[in-house]
C-alpha positions, 0 to 999 in steps of 0.5 A: 500500500502507498503512504499518505502524501508528505504534507509538512504544514499539516498535522496528521496523527495518521500521516506516517502510517500506510492506511489507504491506497493513495492520498486523502483530501485534507481540509482546514475546516470541518465538513460538518456543523453542529446540527449535522452531528450524530452518534452511533454506539454501534461504531464503538469497539475494536475493528480490524481490516481483513485486507491488512492484518496488521491494522487495528482500529478502536472506536471509543466515546469522546465527549457527547457526540464524537469518537476517539479512534486509536489506530495501530499498524504493525504494533507500532505507536498508536495514532489517535484521531478524533472522529465525528459522525454526521449526515448530509442528504441521507448519507453518513460521513465521518470527519477525521481530525488529525492529532497535534504532535507533541513535539511539533516545532515552530511554526506549529502545523495546522490540524487537518480534517479528512472526509470519509463517506460511510457505505455500511455501518453494520455488521461491517463498517465500510467506507470510502474517502474522496479521490484526491486524483479526481479532485485535483483534475476537477480543480484544474478544470474548474479552479473556482469550484471550491476554495483551495491551495495547491501545496507542493508535494515533490520536486517537479513543478507539477507535484502539487496537491490540493488542500481545501481552504473553503469554509464548512458551508462551501465544503458541504455544497461541494460534497452534496453536489458530488455524493453520487459522482462515482469517480469522486470516491475511492474503492471501498475499505471494509472493517470487521469486528475484531474476534468475529 
């Protein structure tokens, strides 16, 4: 599996582990508002990725309506992520917020939000994330479709990745517009209950 893209200005508690094939879309602002937030106790507990045997996920309750997600890979350091479940137009999503590293230097990195669309919650947890290659091409054709900043990600001039700078309302309009756009989303990732 490929690793997350290297984005030194953004704080990702899970940036150093190979979670997904390819890079995820990052946003400065959350994808939800308070009125969109929900909580489902069925997500709590331990999950494993059957396609990646060394990946373990643990969802714990954090406050009234959010989750602490502990992600472990290859028995290395556990990464901690804050997750918020919310709904847009009859579709369920998780907004993952990367943790701030304890040893961050000056200037401090910017916490980043990642969007995951839930395909199924039970008995397996299935989700997809926004396809960054699709988004990059879309924004190259329509740069005003969504506020963003192209961040240098490699040595070549074309090595740039979009970081979303749009506020929540604009983000939601864009997500709703492309909820059914097949190319806008990754392949399905499946988690199964640990021990089952």
